[in-house]
mmCIF file of the N, C-alpha and C atoms, coordinates in Angstrom:
data_MODEL
# 
_entry.id   MODEL 
# 
loop_
_atom_site.group_PDB 
_atom_site.id 
_atom_site.type_symbol 
_atom_site.label_atom_id 
_atom_site.label_alt_id 
_atom_site.label_comp_id 
_atom_site.label_asym_id 
_atom_site.label_entity_id 
_atom_site.label_seq_id 
_atom_site.pdbx_PDB_ins_code 
_atom_site.Cartn_x 
_atom_site.Cartn_y 
_atom_site.Cartn_z 
_atom_site.occupancy 
_atom_site.B_iso_or_equiv 
_atom_site.pdbx_formal_charge 
_atom_site.auth_seq_id 
_atom_site.auth_comp_id 
_atom_site.auth_asym_id 
_atom_site.auth_atom_id 
_atom_site.pdbx_PDB_model_num 
ATOM 1   N N  . MET A 1 1  ? 3.933  65.159 51.924 1.00 0.00 ? 1  MET A N  1 
ATOM 2   C CA . MET A 1 1  ? 4.869  64.274 52.469 1.00 0.00 ? 1  MET A CA 1 
ATOM 3   C C  . MET A 1 1  ? 6.510  64.105 52.445 1.00 0.00 ? 1  MET A C  1 
ATOM 4   N N  . ALA A 1 2  ? 7.117  63.610 53.271 1.00 0.00 ? 2  ALA A N  1 
ATOM 5   C CA . ALA A 1 2  ? 8.419  63.877 53.434 1.00 0.00 ? 2  ALA A CA 1 
ATOM 6   C C  . ALA A 1 2  ? 8.973  63.311 52.990 1.00 0.00 ? 2  ALA A C  1 
ATOM 7   N N  . LYS A 1 3  ? 10.472 64.060 52.769 1.00 0.00 ? 3  LYS A N  1 
ATOM 8   C CA . LYS A 1 3  ? 11.189 63.805 51.469 1.00 0.00 ? 3  LYS A CA 1 
ATOM 9   C C  . LYS A 1 3  ? 12.172 62.569 52.449 1.00 0.00 ? 3  LYS A C  1 
ATOM 10  N N  . ASP A 1 4  ? 12.432 61.862 51.385 1.00 0.00 ? 4  ASP A N  1 
ATOM 11  C CA . ASP A 1 4  ? 13.523 60.799 51.383 1.00 0.00 ? 4  ASP A CA 1 
ATOM 12  C C  . ASP A 1 4  ? 15.252 61.166 51.622 1.00 0.00 ? 4  ASP A C  1 
ATOM 13  N N  . PHE A 1 5  ? 15.692 61.552 52.628 1.00 0.00 ? 5  PHE A N  1 
ATOM 14  C CA . PHE A 1 5  ? 16.658 62.224 52.979 1.00 0.00 ? 5  PHE A CA 1 
ATOM 15  C C  . PHE A 1 5  ? 18.026 61.088 52.385 1.00 0.00 ? 5  PHE A C  1 
ATOM 16  N N  . THR A 1 6  ? 17.726 60.172 52.882 1.00 0.00 ? 6  THR A N  1 
ATOM 17  C CA . THR A 1 6  ? 19.010 59.133 52.591 1.00 0.00 ? 6  THR A CA 1 
ATOM 18  C C  . THR A 1 6  ? 19.044 58.722 50.911 1.00 0.00 ? 6  THR A C  1 
ATOM 19  N N  . ASP A 1 7  ? 17.674 58.689 50.829 1.00 0.00 ? 7  ASP A N  1 
ATOM 20  C CA . ASP A 1 7  ? 17.291 58.131 49.393 1.00 0.00 ? 7  ASP A CA 1 
ATOM 21  C C  . ASP A 1 7  ? 18.339 59.284 48.120 1.00 0.00 ? 7  ASP A C  1 
ATOM 22  N N  . LEU A 1 8  ? 17.921 60.733 48.517 1.00 0.00 ? 8  LEU A N  1 
ATOM 23  C CA . LEU A 1 8  ? 18.617 62.085 48.010 1.00 0.00 ? 8  LEU A CA 1 
ATOM 24  C C  . LEU A 1 8  ? 20.206 61.567 48.074 1.00 0.00 ? 8  LEU A C  1 
ATOM 25  N N  . MET A 1 9  ? 20.488 61.460 49.162 1.00 0.00 ? 9  MET A N  1 
ATOM 26  C CA . MET A 1 9  ? 21.767 61.667 49.718 1.00 0.00 ? 9  MET A CA 1 
ATOM 27  C C  . MET A 1 9  ? 22.817 60.619 48.810 1.00 0.00 ? 9  MET A C  1 
ATOM 28  N N  . ASN A 1 10 ? 22.080 59.138 48.473 1.00 0.00 ? 10 ASN A N  1 
ATOM 29  C CA . ASN A 1 10 ? 22.347 58.273 47.692 1.00 0.00 ? 10 ASN A CA 1 
ATOM 30  C C  . ASN A 1 10 ? 22.265 58.478 46.569 1.00 0.00 ? 10 ASN A C  1 
ATOM 31  N N  . GLN A 1 11 ? 21.235 59.141 45.574 1.00 0.00 ? 11 GLN A N  1 
ATOM 32  C CA . GLN A 1 11 ? 21.559 59.836 44.397 1.00 0.00 ? 11 GLN A CA 1 
ATOM 33  C C  . GLN A 1 11 ? 22.565 60.542 44.002 1.00 0.00 ? 11 GLN A C  1 
ATOM 34  N N  . LEU A 1 12 ? 22.677 61.454 45.423 1.00 0.00 ? 12 LEU A N  1 
ATOM 35  C CA . LEU A 1 12 ? 23.818 62.436 45.147 1.00 0.00 ? 12 LEU A CA 1 
ATOM 36  C C  . LEU A 1 12 ? 25.413 61.802 44.906 1.00 0.00 ? 12 LEU A C  1 
ATOM 37  N N  . LYS A 1 13 ? 25.667 60.312 45.372 1.00 0.00 ? 13 LYS A N  1 
ATOM 38  C CA . LYS A 1 13 ? 26.617 59.239 46.120 1.00 0.00 ? 13 LYS A CA 1 
ATOM 39  C C  . LYS A 1 13 ? 26.646 59.263 44.260 1.00 0.00 ? 13 LYS A C  1 
ATOM 40  N N  . ASP A 1 14 ? 25.687 58.365 44.150 1.00 0.00 ? 14 ASP A N  1 
ATOM 41  C CA . ASP A 1 14 ? 25.482 57.695 42.707 1.00 0.00 ? 14 ASP A CA 1 
ATOM 42  C C  . ASP A 1 14 ? 25.391 58.633 41.355 1.00 0.00 ? 14 ASP A C  1 
ATOM 43  N N  . LYS A 1 15 ? 25.771 59.824 41.303 1.00 0.00 ? 15 LYS A N  1 
ATOM 44  C CA . LYS A 1 15 ? 25.398 61.179 40.395 1.00 0.00 ? 15 LYS A CA 1 
ATOM 45  C C  . LYS A 1 15 ? 24.112 61.091 39.397 1.00 0.00 ? 15 LYS A C  1 
ATOM 46  N N  . LYS A 1 16 ? 23.441 60.617 40.299 1.00 0.00 ? 16 LYS A N  1 
ATOM 47  C CA . LYS A 1 16 ? 21.874 60.622 39.299 1.00 0.00 ? 16 LYS A CA 1 
ATOM 48  C C  . LYS A 1 16 ? 21.018 62.000 39.360 1.00 0.00 ? 16 LYS A C  1 
ATOM 49  N N  . ILE A 1 17 ? 22.089 62.774 40.634 1.00 0.00 ? 17 ILE A N  1 
ATOM 50  C CA . ILE A 1 17 ? 21.607 64.048 40.218 1.00 0.00 ? 17 ILE A CA 1 
ATOM 51  C C  . ILE A 1 17 ? 22.776 64.787 41.370 1.00 0.00 ? 17 ILE A C  1 
ATOM 52  N N  . GLU A 1 18 ? 22.524 66.448 41.025 1.00 0.00 ? 18 GLU A N  1 
ATOM 53  C CA . GLU A 1 18 ? 23.888 66.984 40.922 1.00 0.00 ? 18 GLU A CA 1 
ATOM 54  C C  . GLU A 1 18 ? 23.547 67.816 42.681 1.00 0.00 ? 18 GLU A C  1 
ATOM 55  N N  . LYS A 1 19 ? 22.503 68.186 42.860 1.00 0.00 ? 19 LYS A N  1 
ATOM 56  C CA . LYS A 1 19 ? 22.177 68.745 44.637 1.00 0.00 ? 19 LYS A CA 1 
ATOM 57  C C  . LYS A 1 19 ? 20.582 68.655 44.457 1.00 0.00 ? 19 LYS A C  1 
ATOM 58  N N  . PHE A 1 20 ? 20.636 68.987 46.208 1.00 0.00 ? 20 PHE A N  1 
ATOM 59  C CA . PHE A 1 20 ? 18.908 69.070 46.258 1.00 0.00 ? 20 PHE A CA 1 
ATOM 60  C C  . PHE A 1 20 ? 19.132 70.202 47.947 1.00 0.00 ? 20 PHE A C  1 
ATOM 61  N N  . GLU A 1 21 ? 17.724 70.784 47.468 1.00 0.00 ? 21 GLU A N  1 
ATOM 62  C CA . GLU A 1 21 ? 17.490 71.796 48.436 1.00 0.00 ? 21 GLU A CA 1 
ATOM 63  C C  . GLU A 1 21 ? 16.734 71.103 49.848 1.00 0.00 ? 21 GLU A C  1 
ATOM 64  N N  . VAL A 1 22 ? 17.714 71.554 51.197 1.00 0.00 ? 22 VAL A N  1 
ATOM 65  C CA . VAL A 1 22 ? 16.836 71.306 52.133 1.00 0.00 ? 22 VAL A CA 1 
ATOM 66  C C  . VAL A 1 22 ? 16.315 72.781 52.764 1.00 0.00 ? 22 VAL A C  1 
ATOM 67  N N  . THR A 1 23 ? 15.037 72.854 52.819 1.00 0.00 ? 23 THR A N  1 
ATOM 68  C CA . THR A 1 23 ? 14.817 74.165 54.049 1.00 0.00 ? 23 THR A CA 1 
ATOM 69  C C  . THR A 1 23 ? 14.682 73.707 55.438 1.00 0.00 ? 23 THR A C  1 
ATOM 70  N N  . PRO A 1 24 ? 14.538 75.116 55.884 1.00 0.00 ? 24 PRO A N  1 
ATOM 71  C CA . PRO A 1 24 ? 14.308 75.466 57.641 1.00 0.00 ? 24 PRO A CA 1 
ATOM 72  C C  . PRO A 1 24 ? 13.609 73.969 58.271 1.00 0.00 ? 24 PRO A C  1 
ATOM 73  N N  . GLU A 1 25 ? 12.351 74.351 57.793 1.00 0.00 ? 25 GLU A N  1 
ATOM 74  C CA . GLU A 1 25 ? 11.126 73.244 57.706 1.00 0.00 ? 25 GLU A CA 1 
ATOM 75  C C  . GLU A 1 25 ? 11.340 71.222 57.774 1.00 0.00 ? 25 GLU A C  1 
ATOM 76  N N  . ASP A 1 26 ? 12.330 71.512 56.648 1.00 0.00 ? 26 ASP A N  1 
ATOM 77  C CA . ASP A 1 26 ? 12.679 69.897 56.772 1.00 0.00 ? 26 ASP A CA 1 
ATOM 78  C C  . ASP A 1 26 ? 13.886 69.266 57.467 1.00 0.00 ? 26 ASP A C  1 
ATOM 79  N N  . PHE A 1 27 ? 14.962 70.337 57.724 1.00 0.00 ? 27 PHE A N  1 
ATOM 80  C CA . PHE A 1 27 ? 16.347 70.568 58.686 1.00 0.00 ? 27 PHE A CA 1 
ATOM 81  C C  . PHE A 1 27 ? 16.093 69.097 59.366 1.00 0.00 ? 27 PHE A C  1 
ATOM 82  N N  . PRO A 1 28 ? 15.420 69.424 60.075 1.00 0.00 ? 28 PRO A N  1 
ATOM 83  C CA . PRO A 1 28 ? 15.636 68.352 61.573 1.00 0.00 ? 28 PRO A CA 1 
ATOM 84  C C  . PRO A 1 28 ? 15.561 66.592 60.643 1.00 0.00 ? 28 PRO A C  1 
ATOM 85  N N  . ALA A 1 29 ? 14.642 66.405 59.657 1.00 0.00 ? 29 ALA A N  1 
ATOM 86  C CA . ALA A 1 29 ? 14.323 65.146 59.072 1.00 0.00 ? 29 ALA A CA 1 
ATOM 87  C C  . ALA A 1 29 ? 15.898 64.979 58.677 1.00 0.00 ? 29 ALA A C  1 
ATOM 88  N N  . PHE A 1 30 ? 16.208 66.338 57.881 1.00 0.00 ? 30 PHE A N  1 
ATOM 89  C CA . PHE A 1 30 ? 17.237 65.640 56.946 1.00 0.00 ? 30 PHE A CA 1 
ATOM 90  C C  . PHE A 1 30 ? 18.504 65.516 57.763 1.00 0.00 ? 30 PHE A C  1 
ATOM 91  N N  . GLN A 1 31 ? 18.262 66.170 59.179 1.00 0.00 ? 31 GLN A N  1 
ATOM 92  C CA . GLN A 1 31 ? 19.678 66.076 60.041 1.00 0.00 ? 31 GLN A CA 1 
ATOM 93  C C  . GLN A 1 31 ? 19.949 64.546 60.640 1.00 0.00 ? 31 GLN A C  1 
ATOM 94  N N  . LYS A 1 32 ? 19.008 63.823 60.796 1.00 0.00 ? 32 LYS A N  1 
ATOM 95  C CA . LYS A 1 32 ? 18.259 62.656 61.482 1.00 0.00 ? 32 LYS A CA 1 
ATOM 96  C C  . LYS A 1 32 ? 18.911 61.507 60.127 1.00 0.00 ? 32 LYS A C  1 
ATOM 97  N N  . ALA A 1 33 ? 18.611 61.791 58.812 1.00 0.00 ? 33 ALA A N  1 
ATOM 98  C CA . ALA A 1 33 ? 19.065 61.036 58.340 1.00 0.00 ? 33 ALA A CA 1 
ATOM 99  C C  . ALA A 1 33 ? 20.701 61.216 57.801 1.00 0.00 ? 33 ALA A C  1 
ATOM 100 N N  . PHE A 1 34 ? 20.896 62.648 57.584 1.00 0.00 ? 34 PHE A N  1 
ATOM 101 C CA . PHE A 1 34 ? 22.329 63.282 57.506 1.00 0.00 ? 34 PHE A CA 1 
ATOM 102 C C  . PHE A 1 34 ? 23.517 62.337 58.843 1.00 0.00 ? 34 PHE A C  1 
ATOM 103 N N  . MET A 1 35 ? 23.110 62.130 59.773 1.00 0.00 ? 35 MET A N  1 
ATOM 104 C CA . MET A 1 35 ? 23.898 61.686 60.605 1.00 0.00 ? 35 MET A CA 1 
ATOM 105 C C  . MET A 1 35 ? 24.224 60.110 61.113 1.00 0.00 ? 35 MET A C  1 
ATOM 106 N N  . LEU A 1 36 ? 23.219 58.954 60.363 1.00 0.00 ? 36 LEU A N  1 
ATOM 107 C CA . LEU A 1 36 ? 23.449 57.806 59.411 1.00 0.00 ? 36 LEU A CA 1 
ATOM 108 C C  . LEU A 1 36 ? 24.093 57.282 58.345 1.00 0.00 ? 36 LEU A C  1 
ATOM 109 N N  . PHE A 1 37 ? 24.249 58.721 57.819 1.00 0.00 ? 37 PHE A N  1 
ATOM 110 C CA . PHE A 1 37 ? 24.983 58.692 55.866 1.00 0.00 ? 37 PHE A CA 1 
ATOM 111 C C  . PHE A 1 37 ? 26.001 58.030 56.228 1.00 0.00 ? 37 PHE A C  1 
ATOM 112 N N  . ASP A 1 38 ? 26.502 56.666 55.877 1.00 0.00 ? 38 ASP A N  1 
ATOM 113 C CA . ASP A 1 38 ? 27.953 56.670 56.014 1.00 0.00 ? 38 ASP A CA 1 
ATOM 114 C C  . ASP A 1 38 ? 28.937 57.341 55.283 1.00 0.00 ? 38 ASP A C  1 
ATOM 115 N N  . THR A 1 39 ? 28.271 58.072 54.226 1.00 0.00 ? 39 THR A N  1 
ATOM 116 C CA . THR A 1 39 ? 29.744 59.031 53.798 1.00 0.00 ? 39 THR A CA 1 
ATOM 117 C C  . THR A 1 39 ? 29.233 60.503 53.959 1.00 0.00 ? 39 THR A C  1 
ATOM 118 N N  . ARG A 1 40 ? 28.509 60.673 54.778 1.00 0.00 ? 40 ARG A N  1 
ATOM 119 C CA . ARG A 1 40 ? 28.453 62.126 55.518 1.00 0.00 ? 40 ARG A CA 1 
ATOM 120 C C  . ARG A 1 40 ? 29.375 63.668 55.584 1.00 0.00 ? 40 ARG A C  1 
ATOM 121 N N  . LYS A 1 41 ? 30.194 62.786 55.105 1.00 0.00 ? 41 LYS A N  1 
ATOM 122 C CA . LYS A 1 41 ? 31.867 64.322 55.236 1.00 0.00 ? 41 LYS A CA 1 
ATOM 123 C C  . LYS A 1 41 ? 31.405 64.770 53.832 1.00 0.00 ? 41 LYS A C  1 
ATOM 124 N N  . ARG A 1 42 ? 31.166 63.781 53.011 1.00 0.00 ? 42 ARG A N  1 
ATOM 125 C CA . ARG A 1 42 ? 31.066 64.442 51.754 1.00 0.00 ? 42 ARG A CA 1 
ATOM 126 C C  . ARG A 1 42 ? 30.054 65.020 50.811 1.00 0.00 ? 42 ARG A C  1 
ATOM 127 N N  . VAL A 1 43 ? 28.730 64.648 51.810 1.00 0.00 ? 43 VAL A N  1 
ATOM 128 C CA . VAL A 1 43 ? 28.058 65.820 51.936 1.00 0.00 ? 43 VAL A CA 1 
ATOM 129 C C  . VAL A 1 43 ? 27.803 66.576 52.320 1.00 0.00 ? 43 VAL A C  1 
ATOM 130 N N  . VAL A 1 44 ? 27.967 67.714 51.107 1.00 0.00 ? 44 VAL A N  1 
ATOM 131 C CA . VAL A 1 44 ? 28.481 69.414 51.396 1.00 0.00 ? 44 VAL A CA 1 
ATOM 132 C C  . VAL A 1 44 ? 27.012 70.580 51.031 1.00 0.00 ? 44 VAL A C  1 
ATOM 133 N N  . GLY A 1 45 ? 26.945 71.149 52.029 1.00 0.00 ? 45 GLY A N  1 
ATOM 134 C CA . GLY A 1 45 ? 25.830 71.898 51.941 1.00 0.00 ? 45 GLY A CA 1 
ATOM 135 C C  . GLY A 1 45 ? 26.180 73.304 52.414 1.00 0.00 ? 45 GLY A C  1 
ATOM 136 N N  . GLN A 1 46 ? 25.426 74.290 51.158 1.00 0.00 ? 46 GLN A N  1 
ATOM 137 C CA . GLN A 1 46 ? 25.981 75.762 51.083 1.00 0.00 ? 46 GLN A CA 1 
ATOM 138 C C  . GLN A 1 46 ? 24.443 76.254 51.671 1.00 0.00 ? 46 GLN A C  1 
ATOM 139 N N  . ALA A 1 47 ? 24.479 77.510 52.442 1.00 0.00 ? 47 ALA A N  1 
ATOM 140 C CA . ALA A 1 47 ? 23.476 77.828 53.151 1.00 0.00 ? 47 ALA A CA 1 
ATOM 141 C C  . ALA A 1 47 ? 23.469 79.498 52.149 1.00 0.00 ? 47 ALA A C  1 
ATOM 142 N N  . ASN A 1 48 ? 21.821 79.519 51.863 1.00 0.00 ? 48 ASN A N  1 
ATOM 143 C CA . ASN A 1 48 ? 20.997 80.938 50.928 1.00 0.00 ? 48 ASN A CA 1 
ATOM 144 C C  . ASN A 1 48 ? 20.705 81.066 52.030 1.00 0.00 ? 48 ASN A C  1 
ATOM 145 N N  . LYS A 1 49 ? 19.969 82.452 51.557 1.00 0.00 ? 49 LYS A N  1 
ATOM 146 C CA . LYS A 1 49 ? 19.209 83.258 52.072 1.00 0.00 ? 49 LYS A CA 1 
ATOM 147 C C  . LYS A 1 49 ? 17.683 82.443 52.604 1.00 0.00 ? 49 LYS A C  1 
ATOM 148 N N  . ASN A 1 50 ? 17.292 83.140 53.427 1.00 0.00 ? 50 ASN A N  1 
ATOM 149 C CA . ASN A 1 50 ? 15.991 82.645 54.268 1.00 0.00 ? 50 ASN A CA 1 
ATOM 150 C C  . ASN A 1 50 ? 16.093 80.643 54.741 1.00 0.00 ? 50 ASN A C  1 
ATOM 151 N N  . GLY A 1 51 ? 17.269 80.651 55.086 1.00 0.00 ? 51 GLY A N  1 
ATOM 152 C CA . GLY A 1 51 ? 17.652 79.066 55.767 1.00 0.00 ? 51 GLY A CA 1 
ATOM 153 C C  . GLY A 1 51 ? 18.065 78.192 55.147 1.00 0.00 ? 51 GLY A C  1 
ATOM 154 N N  . GLN A 1 52 ? 17.727 78.342 53.488 1.00 0.00 ? 52 GLN A N  1 
ATOM 155 C CA . GLN A 1 52 ? 17.420 77.796 52.486 1.00 0.00 ? 52 GLN A CA 1 
ATOM 156 C C  . GLN A 1 52 ? 18.743 76.781 52.290 1.00 0.00 ? 52 GLN A C  1 
ATOM 157 N N  . LEU A 1 53 ? 18.865 75.198 51.892 1.00 0.00 ? 53 LEU A N  1 
ATOM 158 C CA . LEU A 1 53 ? 20.377 74.700 52.366 1.00 0.00 ? 53 LEU A CA 1 
ATOM 159 C C  . LEU A 1 53 ? 20.384 73.965 50.824 1.00 0.00 ? 53 LEU A C  1 
ATOM 160 N N  . ILE A 1 54 ? 21.657 73.570 50.012 1.00 0.00 ? 54 ILE A N  1 
ATOM 161 C CA . ILE A 1 54 ? 21.441 73.199 49.073 1.00 0.00 ? 54 ILE A CA 1 
ATOM 162 C C  . ILE A 1 54 ? 23.053 72.174 49.207 1.00 0.00 ? 54 ILE A C  1 
ATOM 163 N N  . TYR A 1 55 ? 22.336 71.119 48.926 1.00 0.00 ? 55 TYR A N  1 
ATOM 164 C CA . TYR A 1 55 ? 23.915 70.007 49.350 1.00 0.00 ? 55 TYR A CA 1 
ATOM 165 C C  . TYR A 1 55 ? 24.100 69.448 47.969 1.00 0.00 ? 55 TYR A C  1 
ATOM 166 N N  . HIS A 1 56 ? 25.229 69.329 47.687 1.00 0.00 ? 56 HIS A N  1 
ATOM 167 C CA . HIS A 1 56 ? 26.098 68.579 46.596 1.00 0.00 ? 56 HIS A CA 1 
ATOM 168 C C  . HIS A 1 56 ? 27.243 67.311 47.347 1.00 0.00 ? 56 HIS A C  1 
ATOM 169 N N  . TYR A 1 57 ? 27.524 66.519 46.686 1.00 0.00 ? 57 TYR A N  1 
ATOM 170 C CA . TYR A 1 57 ? 28.559 65.632 46.889 1.00 0.00 ? 57 TYR A CA 1 
ATOM 171 C C  . TYR A 1 57 ? 29.510 65.410 46.348 1.00 0.00 ? 57 TYR A C  1 
ATOM 172 N N  . ASP A 1 58 ? 30.637 65.763 47.448 1.00 0.00 ? 58 ASP A N  1 
ATOM 173 C CA . ASP A 1 58 ? 32.109 65.731 46.674 1.00 0.00 ? 58 ASP A CA 1 
ATOM 174 C C  . ASP A 1 58 ? 32.718 64.311 46.668 1.00 0.00 ? 58 ASP A C  1 
ATOM 175 N N  . HIS A 1 59 ? 32.511 64.436 45.263 1.00 0.00 ? 59 HIS A N  1 
ATOM 176 C CA . HIS A 1 59 ? 33.290 62.867 45.041 1.00 0.00 ? 59 HIS A CA 1 
ATOM 177 C C  . HIS A 1 59 ? 34.869 63.071 45.179 1.00 0.00 ? 59 HIS A C  1 
ATOM 178 N N  . ASP A 1 60 ? 35.296 64.355 45.056 1.00 0.00 ? 60 ASP A N  1 
ATOM 179 C CA . ASP A 1 60 ? 36.862 64.309 45.061 1.00 0.00 ? 60 ASP A CA 1 
ATOM 180 C C  . ASP A 1 60 ? 38.198 64.444 46.415 1.00 0.00 ? 60 ASP A C  1 
ATOM 181 N N  . ALA A 1 61 ? 36.651 63.826 47.730 1.00 0.00 ? 61 ALA A N  1 
ATOM 182 C CA . ALA A 1 61 ? 37.109 64.258 48.627 1.00 0.00 ? 61 ALA A CA 1 
ATOM 183 C C  . ALA A 1 61 ? 38.292 62.714 49.258 1.00 0.00 ? 61 ALA A C  1 
ATOM 184 N N  . GLY A 1 62 ? 38.831 61.845 48.906 1.00 0.00 ? 62 GLY A N  1 
ATOM 185 C CA . GLY A 1 62 ? 39.589 61.185 48.996 1.00 0.00 ? 62 GLY A CA 1 
ATOM 186 C C  . GLY A 1 62 ? 38.828 59.887 48.772 1.00 0.00 ? 62 GLY A C  1 
ATOM 187 N N  . ASN A 1 63 ? 39.214 58.717 49.061 1.00 0.00 ? 63 ASN A N  1 
ATOM 188 C CA . ASN A 1 63 ? 38.841 56.986 48.548 1.00 0.00 ? 63 ASN A CA 1 
ATOM 189 C C  . ASN A 1 63 ? 38.017 57.038 49.802 1.00 0.00 ? 63 ASN A C  1 
ATOM 190 N N  . ASP A 1 64 ? 38.221 56.941 50.970 1.00 0.00 ? 64 ASP A N  1 
ATOM 191 C CA . ASP A 1 64 ? 37.450 56.350 52.241 1.00 0.00 ? 64 ASP A CA 1 
ATOM 192 C C  . ASP A 1 64 ? 35.928 56.910 52.446 1.00 0.00 ? 64 ASP A C  1 
ATOM 193 N N  . GLY A 1 65 ? 36.344 58.530 52.271 1.00 0.00 ? 65 GLY A N  1 
ATOM 194 C CA . GLY A 1 65 ? 34.997 58.768 52.378 1.00 0.00 ? 65 GLY A CA 1 
ATOM 195 C C  . GLY A 1 65 ? 34.863 59.575 53.509 1.00 0.00 ? 65 GLY A C  1 
ATOM 196 N N  . GLU A 1 66 ? 35.649 59.638 54.442 1.00 0.00 ? 66 GLU A N  1 
ATOM 197 C CA . GLU A 1 66 ? 35.919 60.445 55.843 1.00 0.00 ? 66 GLU A CA 1 
ATOM 198 C C  . GLU A 1 66 ? 36.470 61.271 55.698 1.00 0.00 ? 66 GLU A C  1 
# 
């Protein structure tokens, strides 16, 4: 079952979770949701070994999220 990346990004935004992981296999689905997310510039990723990405939400990025 595919992950609901929009829901995960909203959970980050709402401080319900601190981070989530995206595997290389899931990245195309994540990228599609990411590009449609209203405050995507606050969703920050860090690359790890084997192409895994860990995303968190930058709540201190300013008032408009852009």
